[in-house]
Phi, psi and omega in degrees: 000137176299124184301332181292344181262002180288127188264349181229035186303122178062016177278126177285111191237117183260128178240108180276128189078033189273001186273337184219169171055225179308318187296315181295318178299323179291316178301314181298317181291317179301317181297320178297334181262020170087007181287152167273099189274139176232116183266132181235138177196167178293329178268098187301319182299314180294319178299316179295320180297313181291321176302313180295325180301327182252025174077018182236213183231170177219148179224147171270136179195133171259107188291351173292331182271111185303317181297324179293324177294315177302313181296323177299311180300316180297319180296315180295319180296320179297322183276324189249336179085349180194163172226121184265326186218139166226134177240127182248108176254005184300133179165171174203168182226136174219117187279133171205145173280160183304319183294346182257357189293145173228159177303329180294333176276317189290311189299311179299323180296315179295321181298316183282310190282331186240304182296313179298319179299322178294319179296322177297311179301315183297305188287320176289323178298316178299319179295312180298322180297331181278350183236016173104002175122180180168188183230125177248131182230122177254171182239121173250200190209153173304329182295343177284346183248323182250106186301144177216140184292341186269357188228048188296315184285313179303309183294320180295321178295317180294322176296320176297320179297323179295321178288322174302322178302317179295317180294318180295322178298321177294316184292315187265353181308313180300341178264009178065029173259120179266139182232117181224175185213150171243141176251109188266146171288175171294119183227142185288123176216175175304330180286332186249005187300331177296320179296320184289349173283344179266095186296331177297313181296316183292320178293322177297319177295318180298319181294337177267011181246110186305328178286351170079017177210159172278153182276181180229166177298331178292327176299317179294312182300320180296319178294320180293322177301317178301312182291335179279336188270170179290347178296339179250029188296345179249020179245122177205152179077020187246150167249120180257121179280124177247083195212014180062024181074016180296335180290352173276352183249224176217160174287147180300138178260172176301325178296317179300315183292320178297317180295318181296323179299324180281327182278330183232067184301338181295340179287345179276347185285000000 
């Protein structure tokens, strides 16, 4: 790649959840654009391995633990002197209807999807504010916009994260720290591969997507690269849907899937 076209040259760029899925695709793209990539994950060995693979570093960190996030920021600052970009992909999904919820399901989901995301914004935001600015990018979901009976806690947390993004942009704006969020469609990753084995569900989702295709991890990485780069220097407090316009429609219902099963029996094979 022509060095003049590199959009993150020498930018210290931290990707939380950077070893697999959206994160790995983002790390690879950031590295191609000249970033100093730092991969973060709960599995330190894997994070270090992927970081080294792309010419960077890796750290172990469970972002649910506030002290670990503080220590992570301090370690990076000691080594690099600044942090220009942080992307937070940490999360997981477990489907349950509201009538089935238990505290054991709700609390871990809230801790990962909302509290941990807030801790990342706070500690990285404070660091960036002290060194002249930066870009913070969180991850939301199409389910935060299109209601579905199976994802009440996950979707509610993601919707809350989008509003938190607006508040953080207001708080950190005077320090030239931009805070944005992407809301992703259902995309095949190691976390969602089980869903993608169900051709009925995927075809139903595709039919509700005006662009007529399911997205890829590269689609997410490209959107994040834009928000990380100076090309988006006047964008903050926004949630950008990366969903093929699916948020203009609705999520597939059980009725849609049942109808598709009768109309397209070959999808059951």
